C-alpha positions in Angstrom: -10.3 -2.3 -0.5 -9.6 -0.7 2.7 -7.5 2.7 1.8 -4.9 3.1 4.3 -2.4 5.8 2.8 -2.5 7.8 -0.2 0.7 10.0 -1.9 -0.5 12.3 -4.5 -2.0 9.7 -6.8 -0.5 7.2 -5.6 -3.3 4.8 -3.2 -1.8 2.3 -0.3 -5.0 -0.3 0.1 -5.2 -3.6 1.6 -7.4 -6.1 0.1 -9.1 -7.6 3.1 -8.5 -11.5 1.4 -5.1 -11.3 1.5 -4.9 -10.8 5.9 -3.6 -15.1 5.7 -0.7 -13.7 3.9 2.1 -11.7 4.9 2.2 -8.1 5.8 1.8 -6.3 2.4 0.3 -3.7 0.4 -1.2 -2.8 -2.6 -0.4 0.0 -4.3 -2.1 2.0 -7.8 -2.6 5.5 -9.3 -5.4 7.0 -9.0 -5.1 9.1 -12.5 -3.8 5.7 -14.2 -6.4 3.8 -16.6 -4.7 0.8 -16.6 -5.8 -0.3 -13.1 -3.8 -2.9 -12.2 -1.9 -2.7 -8.9 1.3 -3.1 -7.3 2.1 -5.4 -5.0 5.4 -4.6 -2.0 5.9 -6.6 1.0 6.3 -5.3 4.4 8.9 -7.0 5.7 11.8 -6.9 3.2 9.9 -4.3 1.0 10.4 -6.3 -2.5 8.4 -5.4 -4.6 6.6 -8.8 -5.4 4.3 -7.5 -8.6 5.1 -3.3 -10.1 1.7 -3.8 -11.5 1.0 -0.8 -14.2 3.0 2.2 -12.1 5.9 3.0 -13.0 9.6 2.7 -12.2 10.0 6.3 -10.9 6.2 5.5 -8.6 7.8 2.7 -7.4 10.8 3.9 -6.5 8.1 6.6 -4.6 6.0 4.0 -3.2 8.8 1.6 -1.8 11.2 5.4 -0.1 7.4 5.6 1.5 7.2 2.4 2.9 10.7 2.6 4.5 9.9 6.8 6.4 5.8 5.7 7.6 5.8 1.0 7.1 4.9 0.9 10.5 2.4 3.2 11.1 0.9 1.6 7.2 1.1 -1.3 9.5 -0.8 -0.5 11.6 -3.7 0.8 10.0 -3.2 -2.9 8.2 -3.7 -4.7 11.7 -6.4 -2.7 13.0 -8.5 -3.5 10.1 -7.5 -7.1 11.1 -8.8 -6.6 14.2 -12.2 -4.4 13.6 -11.4 -1.3 14.0 -11.9 1.7 12.3 -8.6 2.4 9.2 -7.6 5.9 9.1 -6.1 6.1 6.4 -2.8 7.8 6.4 -2.3 11.3 4.3 1.9 11.2 3.2 2.2 14.9 1.8 
């Protein structure tokens, strides 16, 4: 479960077994005890699953993906090709 980026309590990550799906990220709030992550497709920025995130957290995640999507996608590609992933600090 490589961590791709962090913004305050939001953590953007992926599951290695998801690499066969179209490119997306999972986002969780590290302060939440519920633990269910959101899932957002990177090509369309469509929210597939909101998980335990609040609407405000989803909007924050979408705005961060608009700004940093290419960098996060590069981290996913790096992981998929066996390269080291440098966690992006987004704020």
